[in-house]
N, C-alpha and C positions, 0 to 999 in steps of 0.2 A: 270163224276165220280158219276153219279147217283147210289145210293145204296152203294157206297164205302166210302164216307166221310159223316160227319154230321156237321151241323152248324146251328146257329139260326140267323135270320136277326137281326142286331143290332138295338136297339131303340135309340141309341145315341152314342157319342164318335167317335173315329177315327180308331178303330180296330175291327176285327172279329176273333173269335176263331174257329178253324177247328179241328175236331177229325179225325185223319187219319185212314186208314183201320187197322183193328186188326193186331197187331204184328209189326206195323210200328215204326220206331225210328226216331223221329224228328231231333235229333242231327246228325244222319248219313245221313239224307235226305238233310240237309242244303248245304253241298258242291256240291252235285249233282244239286241242284236248282241254286246255284251260277254259276255253269258252264253254265247254260242257262239264266243267267242274271236276276234271281229272288231271292229276299231276303225275309226272314221272321225271326221271333224270335221263336226258339224252346221252347216248353212249359216248360222244366226243368229250364229254366232261370228265371221262375216266381214261382218256388216252392222251399221252404226251405228244403224239404225232398226228393229231386230228383224225384218228381212225374211229372205227365203230359208229360211223354215221348212220348205219341202218339198224342200230340196236337201241333199245330202251331198257332201263332198269326200273322195276316196279317194287314197291314195298308192300308186303302183305301182313306184316307183323302186328300192326296197331289197329286193325279194322275187324269188325265182326263179319261173318260170312255174308249176310245180306248186303252190307256195304260193299264188299268185294265184288259180289255178283253185279250190283248196279254199276259200279265203276268200270268193270270189264265190258259190260254191255255198252256203256257210253263210249269207251275207248274203241271198241269194235266198230261202232257207227262212224267214228272219225276215220279210222283206217279204211273202211269200205268206201268212204266218200272220196278218197284220194285216187 
């Protein structure tokens, strides 16, 4: 997804925020990701003003590297399909 998404390497914590491609709707993307066995929290769930619609929050703390890689590959396929 090089050039299509943005994120900063976390310096701590258990989550990473990802900015989706312009015009993406994180809420609409969630059921498509769930169909591929990927979960994330849509950005609007963290905004009191319905903001962050183009952001998702991913947890990386409780998964082994192979699981993370597989999940990112499935999520990338969902994002590419939009």
